[in-house]
C-alpha positions as CSV (number, residue, x, y, z in Angstrom):
1,X,-16.2,2.9,-11.1
2,X,-17.9,0.6,-13.6
3,X,-17.6,-0.4,-17.5
4,X,-15.0,2.5,-18.5
5,X,-12.0,2.3,-20.4
6,X,-10.1,3.7,-17.7
7,X,-11.4,3.6,-14.2
8,X,-8.9,6.3,-12.5
9,X,-6.2,8.2,-14.4
10,X,-3.3,10.1,-12.6
11,X,-1.7,12.3,-15.4
12,X,1.7,14.3,-14.7
13,X,0.4,15.1,-11.5
14,X,2.2,14.9,-7.7
15,X,1.4,13.6,-4.3
16,X,-2.2,12.6,-4.9
17,X,-4.2,10.2,-2.5
18,X,-6.2,7.8,-4.3
19,X,-7.9,5.3,-1.5
20,X,-11.1,3.5,-1.0
21,X,-12.3,3.1,-5.0
22,X,-14.1,0.5,-6.2
23,X,-13.2,-0.3,-9.9
24,X,-14.7,-3.0,-11.8
25,X,-15.1,-4.4,-15.4
26,X,-12.7,-1.6,-17.1
27,X,-9.8,-1.9,-19.6
28,X,-7.5,-0.4,-17.2
29,X,-8.4,-0.2,-13.5
30,X,-6.0,2.7,-12.4
31,X,-3.3,4.4,-14.5
32,X,-0.5,6.2,-13.0
33,X,1.0,8.4,-16.1
34,X,4.3,10.3,-15.8
35,X,3.1,11.2,-11.7
36,X,5.2,10.5,-8.8
37,X,5.0,10.3,-5.1
38,X,1.0,9.4,-5.5
39,X,-0.4,7.2,-3.0
40,X,-2.5,4.5,-4.0
41,X,-4.3,2.6,-0.7
42,X,-7.2,0.4,0.0
43,X,-8.8,0.5,-3.2
44,X,-10.5,-2.8,-5.1
45,X,-9.4,-3.2,-8.8
46,X,-11.5,-5.9,-10.2
47,X,-12.0,-7.9,-13.8
48,X,-10.0,-5.3,-15.6
49,X,-8.5,-5.6,-19.2
50,X,-11.8,-6.3,-20.8
51,X,-11.0,-7.1,-24.2
52,X,-7.5,-7.7,-23.4
53,X,-4.4,-5.7,-23.3
54,X,-5.3,-4.0,-20.4
55,X,-4.5,-4.1,-16.9
56,X,-5.6,-3.8,-13.3
57,X,-3.1,-1.3,-12.6
58,X,-0.4,0.3,-14.8
59,X,2.7,2.7,-13.6
60,X,3.8,4.4,-16.8
61,X,7.0,6.8,-16.8
62,X,6.3,7.3,-12.8
63,X,8.5,6.9,-9.9
64,X,8.3,7.4,-6.3
65,X,4.6,6.3,-5.6
66,X,3.2,3.9,-2.8
67,X,0.9,1.3,-4.0
68,X,-0.3,-0.3,-0.3
69,X,-3.3,-2.3,1.0
70,X,-5.3,-2.7,-2.4
71,X,-7.2,-5.8,-3.8
72,X,-6.3,-6.7,-7.6
73,X,-8.2,-9.4,-8.9
74,X,-9.7,-11.4,-11.9
75,X,-7.8,-9.3,-14.5
76,X,-8.1,-10.8,-18.1
77,X,-4.2,-9.6,-18.5
78,X,-1.8,-8.1,-15.8
79,X,-2.9,-7.5,-12.6
80,X,0.0,-4.8,-12.1
81,X,2.4,-3.5,-15.0
82,X,5.2,-1.1,-14.8
83,X,6.4,0.5,-17.9
84,X,9.9,2.9,-17.7
85,X,8.5,3.3,-14.1
86,X,11.0,2.9,-11.1
87,X,11.6,3.1,-7.3
88,X,7.7,2.7,-6.8
89,X,6.6,0.7,-3.5
90,X,4.2,-1.9,-3.9
91,X,3.5,-3.9,-0.5
92,X,0.6,-5.5,1.6
93,X,-1.6,-5.9,-1.4
94,X,-3.5,-9.1,-2.3
95,X,-3.3,-10.1,-6.2
96,X,-5.3,-12.9,-6.9
97,X,-6.3,-14.9,-9.8
98,X,-4.8,-12.5,-12.6
99,X,-3.5,-13.9,-15.6
100,X,-0.7,-12.5,-15.3
101,X,0.0,-11.2,-11.7
102,X,2.8,-8.4,-12.6
103,X,5.1,-7.4,-15.3
104,X,8.0,-5.1,-15.2
105,X,9.4,-3.4,-18.5
106,X,12.2,-2.9,-18.8
107,X,13.3,-5.4,-16.7
108,X,16.3,-3.5,-14.9
109,X,13.9,-0.7,-13.7
110,X,14.1,-1.4,-9.8
111,X,11.0,-1.2,-7.7
112,X,10.7,-2.0,-3.9
113,X,8.1,-5.1,-3.4
114,X,7.9,-5.2,0.2
115,X,8.1,-3.5,3.4
116,X,10.4,-4.2,6.2
117,X,10.2,-7.5,8.0
118,X,7.7,-8.4,10.1
119,X,5.5,-5.9,7.7
120,X,6.3,-8.0,4.8
121,X,5.1,-7.7,1.1
122,X,2.3,-9.2,-1.0
123,X,-0.2,-11.9,-1.2
124,X,0.2,-13.5,-4.9
125,X,-2.4,-16.6,-5.7
126,X,-0.4,-19.3,-6.8
127,X,2.4,-18.8,-4.9
128,X,3.1,-21.9,-2.8
129,X,6.7,-21.5,-1.3
130,X,7.7,-23.2,1.7
131,X,7.5,-21.7,5.2
132,X,9.7,-23.5,7.5
133,X,11.7,-20.5,8.7
134,X,10.8,-16.6,10.0
135,X,13.0,-13.8,10.5
136,X,14.3,-10.9,8.5
137,X,16.6,-13.5,6.8
138,X,13.9,-16.4,6.9
139,X,16.7,-18.5,8.6
140,X,15.3,-18.7,12.0
141,X,13.3,-21.8,12.6
142,X,9.6,-21.4,12.9
143,X,7.1,-20.2,10.5
144,X,5.4,-16.9,9.9
145,X,3.0,-16.8,7.5
146,X,5.8,-15.5,4.8
147,X,7.3,-17.6,2.4
148,X,11.1,-18.5,2.7
149,X,11.7,-18.1,-1.2
150,X,11.1,-14.8,-2.5
151,X,8.5,-14.0,-5.1
152,X,10.1,-13.4,-8.1
153,X,8.9,-10.4,-10.8
154,X,11.7,-9.8,-13.0
155,X,15.1,-10.8,-12.0
156,X,17.3,-9.3,-10.7
157,X,16.0,-6.0,-9.3
158,X,12.2,-6.5,-8.6
159,X,11.4,-9.1,-6.2
160,X,9.0,-9.7,-3.2
161,X,11.0,-10.6,-0.7
162,X,8.3,-11.5,2.0
163,X,5.5,-12.9,0.0
164,X,2.7,-14.0,2.2
165,X,0.9,-17.4,1.8
166,X,-2.2,-16.2,3.1
167,X,-4.8,-13.4,1.9
168,X,-3.7,-9.9,4.0
169,X,-6.3,-8.4,6.2
170,X,-5.7,-4.9,6.9
171,X,-7.5,-3.2,9.6
172,X,-7.2,0.3,11.1
173,X,-7.0,1.2,14.8
174,X,-5.3,4.7,15.8
175,X,-5.8,4.9,19.3
176,X,-5.8,8.0,21.8
177,X,-3.6,6.7,24.6
178,X,-3.7,9.5,27.0
179,X,-4.1,13.6,27.3
180,X,-1.9,14.8,30.3
181,X,-1.8,18.7,30.6
182,X,0.8,20.0,33.1
183,X,-1.3,21.5,35.4
184,X,-5.0,21.0,36.7
185,X,-5.5,24.7,38.1
186,X,-4.3,27.3,36.0
187,X,-4.3,31.3,36.6
188,X,-4.9,33.8,33.3
189,X,-1.8,34.3,31.3
190,X,0.1,30.8,32.4
191,X,1.3,28.3,30.1
192,X,0.2,25.0,30.1
193,X,1.9,22.0,28.2
194,X,-0.5,19.2,27.2
195,X,1.2,16.0,26.6
196,X,-1.3,13.7,24.0
197,X,0.0,10.1,23.1
198,X,-1.8,8.5,20.1
199,X,-0.8,5.1,19.0
200,X,-1.2,3.1,15.8
201,X,-2.2,-0.3,17.0
202,X,-3.7,-1.7,13.8
203,X,-1.4,-3.4,11.0
204,X,-1.3,-0.7,8.2
205,X,0.8,2.2,8.3
206,X,-1.2,5.7,8.9
207,X,-1.0,9.4,8.4
208,X,-3.9,11.2,10.5
209,X,-4.0,14.4,12.3
210,X,-4.5,15.0,15.8
211,X,-5.9,18.1,17.2
212,X,-6.4,19.6,20.8
213,X,-9.0,21.7,21.4
214,X,-10.2,24.4,24.6
215,X,-13.9,23.6,24.0
216,X,-14.3,24.6,20.4
217,X,-11.1,26.4,20.0
218,X,-8.2,24.5,18.6
219,X,-5.1,25.1,20.4
220,X,-2.7,23.1,17.8
221,X,-2.8,20.2,15.2
222,X,0.2,17.8,14.8
223,X,0.4,15.3,11.7
């Protein structure tokens, strides 16, 4: 998406997946309005807020959304802005060289800005907290690439408890580890159990479907 007033608009909608888009040179990159339970992931939103007043990403009157593994870069105004929005989860993103990295209004609308340790929060360019400690409470000796001091967005309800000190590289790796039937020889009418082990060995939370076939016939699918 290039050179539009709004790159992607989700309005009064529920449970959409918005992923793998490149949005550049817009007034608003991605605008989530009066919507909930959407997942926005693996997008690049670059050079937004042209003409001033816009933002890279906006959540307005929206709750329960997930904003994960995105790049928000070079916004002339705010990188991400939340207005009258709460209970959104924002983590594993890179916020780079935006004039204002983030804003929340009203400030007492609480959102979640990090996953549990060790997956952590976001990368914020300009953040330079110390990294002397590690662990869920950042009180164990040894660095872990996560700042020991939270990145404050709006006190006291919006903070990134595990800000990354380096840009986050996301890699996907879902692997089928084994497929084991309960019998190697069968007769007609016999029930055979098939045990399939699938492992996520990447560093990104995945939702996927595993399907077992007999030749080209689907036996069963599991999410």
